[in-house]
Structures are given as structure tokens and as C-alpha cells.
C-alpha positions in Angstrom: 0.2 0.1 0.2 2.9 2.3 0.7 4.7 1.5 -2.1 1.7 2.2 -4.2 0.9 5.6 -2.7 4.6 6.9 -3.6 4.5 5.2 -6.7 1.3 7.5 -7.6 2.8 10.9 -5.6 5.6 10.4 -7.9 4.0 10.3 -11.0 1.8 12.9 -9.7 4.9 15.2 -9.5 6.6 14.6 -12.3 3.5 15.3 -14.5 3.4 18.8 -13.7 7.7 18.8 -14.1 6.8 17.8 -17.9 7.3 19.7 -20.9 4.3 21.9 -21.6 2.7 22.9 -25.0 2.7 26.5 -25.7 0.7 28.9 -23.0 -2.6 26.9 -23.4 -0.7 23.7 -22.0 1.3 25.9 -19.1 -2.1 26.6 -17.0 -2.9 25.0 -13.9 -1.1 22.8 -12.1 0.3 25.8 -9.7 1.2 25.4 -6.0 -0.8 24.9 -3.0 1.1 27.5 -0.3 1.7 27.0 3.3 0.8 31.0 4.4 3.3 30.3 8.0 2.8 33.0 10.0 -1.4 32.9 9.4 -1.0 29.3 10.7 1.1 30.2 13.4 -1.3 33.1 14.7 -4.2 30.8 14.1 -3.8 27.3 14.9 -4.3 25.8 11.5 -3.3 25.2 8.3 -3.9 27.4 5.7 -2.7 27.5 2.3 -3.5 29.5 -0.8 -3.6 28.0 -4.2 -1.3 30.2 -6.1 -3.1 30.9 -9.4 -0.6 34.1 -10.0 1.4 32.0 -11.0 -0.1 30.8 -14.3 1.7 31.6 -17.3 -1.0 35.0 -17.7 -0.9 35.8 -14.1 -4.0 35.1 -12.7 -6.7 32.5 -12.3 -8.4 33.9 -14.8 -6.5 31.7 -17.0 -8.1 29.0 -16.2 -11.4 30.4 -17.2 -10.1 32.1 -20.4 -9.4 29.2 -21.9 -12.2 26.9 -21.0 -14.4 29.4 -22.3 -13.0 29.6 -26.0 -12.8 25.9 -25.9 -16.2 25.6 -25.1 -17.3 28.2 -28.2 -14.8 25.8 -30.6 -16.1 22.7 -29.5 -20.0 24.2 -30.2 -18.5 25.8 -33.9 -19.4 29.4 -32.3 -15.9 30.4 -33.9 -13.5 29.4 -36.5 -10.0 30.7 -37.5 -9.0 34.4 -37.3 -12.1 34.2 -35.6 -12.9 37.4 -33.1 -13.4 36.6 -29.9 -15.1 39.5 -27.3 -15.7 39.6 -23.2 -17.2 42.3 -20.6 -14.2 42.0 -18.2 -13.1 43.7 -15.3 -9.6 42.7 -16.0 -7.9 39.5 -15.2 -10.2 37.7 -17.5 -9.7 39.3 -19.9 -5.9 39.3 -20.0 -6.1 35.7 -20.0 -8.4 35.9 -23.1 -5.7 38.3 -25.2 -3.2 35.7 -24.0 -4.9 32.4 -25.2 -6.1 34.8 -28.4 -2.7 35.3 -29.3 -1.8 31.6 -28.6 -4.4 30.1 -31.2 -4.6 32.9 -33.7 -7.9 34.7 -32.8 -9.1 38.6 -32.2 -9.5 40.1 -28.9 -11.8 42.6 -28.5 -12.4 43.5 -24.6 -14.6 45.6 -22.8 -14.3 46.6 -19.1 -16.0 49.3 -16.3 -13.7 52.4 -16.8 -12.9 51.9 -13.2 -9.9 49.3 -13.6 -6.1 49.8 -13.2 -4.3 51.2 -15.6 -1.9 48.5 -15.7 -5.0 45.9 -16.6 -5.4 48.5 -19.5 -2.2 48.8 -20.8 -1.1 44.9 -20.5 -4.3 43.9 -22.3 -3.3 46.8 -25.2 -0.2 45.5 -24.8 -0.9 41.7 -26.0 -2.8 43.1 -29.0 -6.5 43.4 -27.9 -9.1 46.0 -29.1 -9.5 48.1 -25.3 -12.6 50.0 -24.6 -13.5 51.1 -21.3 -16.6 52.3 -20.1 -18.5 53.9 -17.5 -19.4 51.1 -15.0 -23.0 51.2 -14.7 -25.4 48.3 -13.1 -25.9 44.9 -14.8 -29.5 45.8 -15.1 -28.6 49.3 -17.5 -28.1 48.4 -21.2 -24.5 49.8 -20.9 -23.5 47.5 -18.8 -20.4 46.8 -19.9 -21.3 43.0 -21.2 -23.9 44.7 -22.7 -22.1 46.5 -25.1 -19.6 43.7 -24.7 -22.6 41.4 -26.4 -23.7 43.4 -29.3 -19.9 43.8 -30.7 -19.8 40.3 -31.4 -23.5 40.5 -32.8 -22.5 42.8 -35.1 -19.4 40.8 -36.5 -19.1 37.2 -38.5 -17.1 35.2 -37.1 -17.3 36.3 -33.5 -18.0 34.7 -30.2 -19.3 36.8 -26.5 -17.7 34.2 -24.0 -20.4 35.8 -21.5 -17.7 34.9 -18.5 -20.3 35.7 -16.3 -23.2 33.7 -17.3 -21.4 30.8 -19.8 -20.9 27.9 -17.0 -17.7 26.6 -19.1 -16.1 29.0 -16.5 -17.5 26.6 -13.4 -16.5 23.7 -15.8 -12.6 24.9 -15.6 -12.7 24.7 -11.9 -14.8 21.7 -11.1 -12.4 20.0 -13.7 -9.2 21.3 -12.9 -9.0 23.5 -9.8 -10.8 21.5 -7.2 -9.1 18.3 -8.7 -5.8 20.0 -8.0 -6.5 21.3 -4.4 -7.9 17.4 -3.5 -4.7 15.9 -5.1 -2.2 18.0 -3.0 -3.7 18.0 0.4 -4.9 14.2 -0.3 -8.0 14.9 1.1 -7.2 16.3 3.3 -9.2 19.8 3.9 -11.7 20.8 6.8 -12.2 24.2 4.4 -12.6 26.1 1.2 -13.1 29.9 0.7 -12.6 32.3 -1.6 -14.5 36.3 -3.2 -16.3 35.4 -6.3 -17.2 37.9 -9.6 -18.5 35.6 -12.1 -18.2 32.4 -9.5 -16.4 30.8 -11.7 -13.6 29.2 -9.3 -15.6 29.8 -5.8 -18.7 27.3 -7.4 -16.3 24.4 -9.4 -14.2 24.3 -6.2 -16.9 24.1 -3.6 -18.5 21.6 -6.0 -16.0 19.3 -6.6 -14.9 19.3 -2.7 -18.4 19.0 -1.7 -18.7 16.1 -4.0 -15.4 14.4 -2.3 -16.7 15.0 1.1 -19.6 16.3 1.9 -18.6 17.7 5.0 -15.7 19.9 3.7 -17.0 23.4 4.6 -17.5 26.3 1.9 -17.8 29.8 2.7 -17.8 32.9 0.1 -16.3 36.1 0.8 -17.6 39.5 0.1 -16.3 43.1 -0.5 -18.3 45.5 0.5 -20.4 47.0 -2.1 -22.0 43.2 -3.4 -24.7 41.8 -2.4 -23.8 38.3 -2.4 -23.4 38.3 1.7 -26.9 39.3 2.6 -28.3 37.3 0.0 -26.9 34.3 1.9 -27.1 35.7 5.4 -31.0 36.4 5.0 -31.4 33.3 2.6 -31.6 34.0 -0.2 -32.8 37.7 -0.3 -31.3 39.7 -3.2 -31.1 43.2 -2.6 -30.0 46.7 -4.5 -26.0 46.9 -4.6 -24.3 50.0 -3.2 -21.4 51.1 -2.1 -17.3 50.1 -3.2 -14.6 48.3 -2.7 -10.9 48.7 -3.5 -11.0 45.1 -4.7 -11.1 44.8 -8.7 -13.1 42.0 -10.3 -14.9 41.0 -7.5 -18.2 41.0 -5.8 -22.0 41.0 -7.4 -25.0 42.4 -7.2 -27.0 39.2 -8.4 -26.5 35.4 -8.5 -25.0 34.5 -11.9 -25.5 31.2 -13.7 -21.7 29.9 -12.4 -23.7 29.9 -8.7 -26.3 29.7 -9.2 -27.3 25.8 -9.3 -24.6 25.9 -6.2 -25.7 27.8 -4.4 -27.0 25.8 -1.8 -23.7 24.5 -1.0 -22.7 27.8 0.7 -22.2 26.9 4.5 -21.8 30.5 5.1 -20.7 34.4 4.1 -17.9 36.2 5.3 -18.2 40.3 4.9 -14.8 41.7 5.0 -14.2 45.2 4.9 -12.0 47.0 2.6 -9.6 47.9 6.0 -8.6 44.0 6.6 -7.6 43.6 3.0 -6.0 46.2 2.3 -3.7 45.7 6.3 -3.4 41.6 4.5 -2.0 43.1 1.3 1.3 44.4 3.5 1.2 41.4 5.7 1.3 39.0 2.5 4.5 41.5 1.3 6.4 41.4 5.0 5.5 37.9 6.8 5.4 35.8 3.4 7.1 38.1 0.8 4.2 37.4 -1.2 3.2 40.9 -3.4 -0.2 39.9 -4.1 -3.6 42.0 -5.3 -6.3 43.3 -2.4 -8.6 40.4 -4.0 -6.0 38.0 -2.6 -6.0 39.9 0.6 -9.5 39.7 1.1 -9.3 35.7 0.3 -6.8 35.3 3.1 -8.6 37.1 5.3 -11.6 35.4 4.8 -9.5 32.1 5.3 -7.9 33.4 8.9 -12.0 34.4 9.7 -12.8 30.7 8.8 -10.4 29.3 10.8 -11.0 31.3 13.5 -14.9 29.5 13.0 -14.6 26.3 12.8 -11.5 25.8 15.7 -7.7 24.8 15.3 -6.3 22.3 13.8 -8.1 22.0 10.6 -7.0 22.6 6.9 -8.5 26.0 5.0 -7.4 26.4 1.1 -7.8 29.8 -0.5 -7.4 30.8 -3.7 -4.3 33.6 -4.4 -6.2 35.2 -7.4 -3.3 37.7 -8.6 -0.5 39.5 -8.1 0.3 43.1 -7.0 1.8 44.4 -9.9 -1.6 45.1 -11.9 -2.8 47.7 -9.7 1.3 49.0 -7.6 -0.1 52.6 -8.7 -2.8 52.3 -6.4 -2.7 49.5 -3.8 1.2 51.3 -2.9 0.7 55.3 -4.0 0.1 57.0 -0.5 -2.0 59.6 -2.1 -4.6 56.9 -2.8 -4.9 55.1 0.3 -5.2 58.5 1.8 -7.8 59.0 -0.8 -9.7 55.6 0.4 -9.1 57.0 4.4 -6.9 53.6 4.6 -3.9 54.7 5.2 -4.4 54.1 9.4 -5.5 50.2 8.3 -1.7 50.0 7.4 0.2 49.3 10.5 2.7 51.9 11.3 5.7 49.5 10.4 4.3 48.1 7.0 4.2 51.6 6.2 8.1 51.7 5.0 6.4 49.3 1.6 4.4 52.9 0.7 6.8 53.5 -1.9 4.8 55.4 -4.6 3.7 59.2 -4.0 
């Protein structure tokens, strides 16, 4: 039995060391990182799935690949066609990379509230980018609806519809969830992360719950999102209000990626921006990890989950992307002060605020 187990682990290790076929073949099989300072603080094992190590730099590489594969399988796009999406940034970046690798054109509509780093990167990758005013989903000028209308005007074009295209969820049901299960040897007590499209959360939650229904799954929510209240109220959707420093997460509705798995959610956590910005700086100082605000929110949620479940538990969350896509904001004293968040960063960590 021991020999068989060792053989399986060796095969798993060797399979991740193989030569990969281009950008597409390099997506996934990211490490699971033990966050040592937080383990010590909580008395639990807290692990982060290092999705920032995907070749396009974020967890959204997985969804980008799967929504394009889905369009190809359904015959919705042919060689030389155009992929169009409404995205807050990371899915667009993943799509731009995959489109380059597969020979498609890429058009991105995004809220004009997103960081300049994301917009610049998309254009460097050859995408046609349209930053548009940020308006609610039920407004016809919402960036998703503008992307759909653009696709409808073109021949050989597809709107990949990341929010309600369940190929997004399937990416994590088939890859991220199984990787977490294997990396933890099935020894996992809880999973938590935030949602935008909900593809990552729902796909991983579904896979883990099917493996072991006793695993707890908590949804993490930023200010300005309705999902915390939706779960806590037993299914009452409130009108969205407020905002957050985090980008690409939070939601004003239940997407199709989440709808079939809402019943799997054990609890919800509301994470204020003050805790997220503090964790950005803590992860840099204590772990040497340079990560974005949505990732910091996920890690705060993992800490809160560990405290709720009690010591000795194993908790996994998603390290979605790196801070370099947001550095002009997250490490700018002027920007931090404009958000009234300077006091949330402990004085000994303010040495990392290096931009004016």
C-alpha cells in the first residue's frame, strides 16, 4: 500500500515537471502555498492556491481557456475569428493571451474604474480595449451588454459571456478542485474565496463537496456586493450599494455559474477594505508574497474561517493574482489616503508605501 502511494505521488510530481505545449499547456497545476505566519496565528493550516503563477498571471487563465474551448467545441468560432468579452481585467488578460496563442482577435469591454496597468497590458497583448462607464448590470450600457452587442455585429465572432457561461465553472470543477484535493491528499476542512463570475468558487466548491460533504465552503464578499446579505438572509437579493478597493470581485446578482451551487454554501463572510489592505501589506512583509487586494481579501476570509472552525483545521483559499497589476494604487500614499485607509496599515508596514 505504501509503495503504491509513493508511486502515485512520484507520478503526480513528474507529470507537473513535463514539457508543456505553449501558453495553453502551461495553465494550471499551480502550487499550494502554506502561509506560515497565519498558520501560527490561527493554530490551523492555511494554504493558498498560487494562481498568480499561471502563465498569464492570474486564476482567470483557466476560465479564459475553457470559454474559448467551449466556443470551439460548439462551432461558434472558426480560425481567425474574434473573441469578445466584458471583463474587469484578469479574464480579459487571460483571453488576450489565449487568443494570441490560438490566432484569434480579442476585443475587451471593461469598466473605466479598473487600474491603468490592466488596460495597458491588454493593449500590449494586442487586444482592442473599450473602457466604458461603470453602470449596473440591468443598465443596457453595462460593459457586458456592450460586449454582447459588439459580437452580434461581427461575422465569425463570439461573446464568451464569462459571468453566465458555465464553461467557466467547469474549468475549476475539472482542474482547480481536483488539484486542491490531490495537493492536500484529501485532508481539507474548509474552502473559501470571493466571487465575481463565481466560476472559481462554484467549481471548486462543487468538486470538494462531492468528494466529502463535510468540507465547509464559505463565500467571501467585499463591500458593495450583495452576496453576503443574500446568503445570510436565506436568499433575499438587495440592491447593490457602496464600493470596494478590490477589483473583479463582488456581485449584484446570482450568476449562472453560481446558481446551481448556492445550496452548497455553508456560510458567508463580509470582509471590509480595511482588513484587505492590511493583509496586502502583511503578506508582503511576513510571507514575501506580492499579491493583489482580492487575494488579500481571500486570505483574510481564510483566517476568519479558521477562527470559526477552530484550531487544527486545514483551510484553502485562492491567491488570485499579483499586486503588480495594481501597484500604482495599492502602494501609493495619495491613493491610500484618498480611500481613508492609511490608518488600516500598521505603522511598521507603512515603509512599503513607496509611491507618492
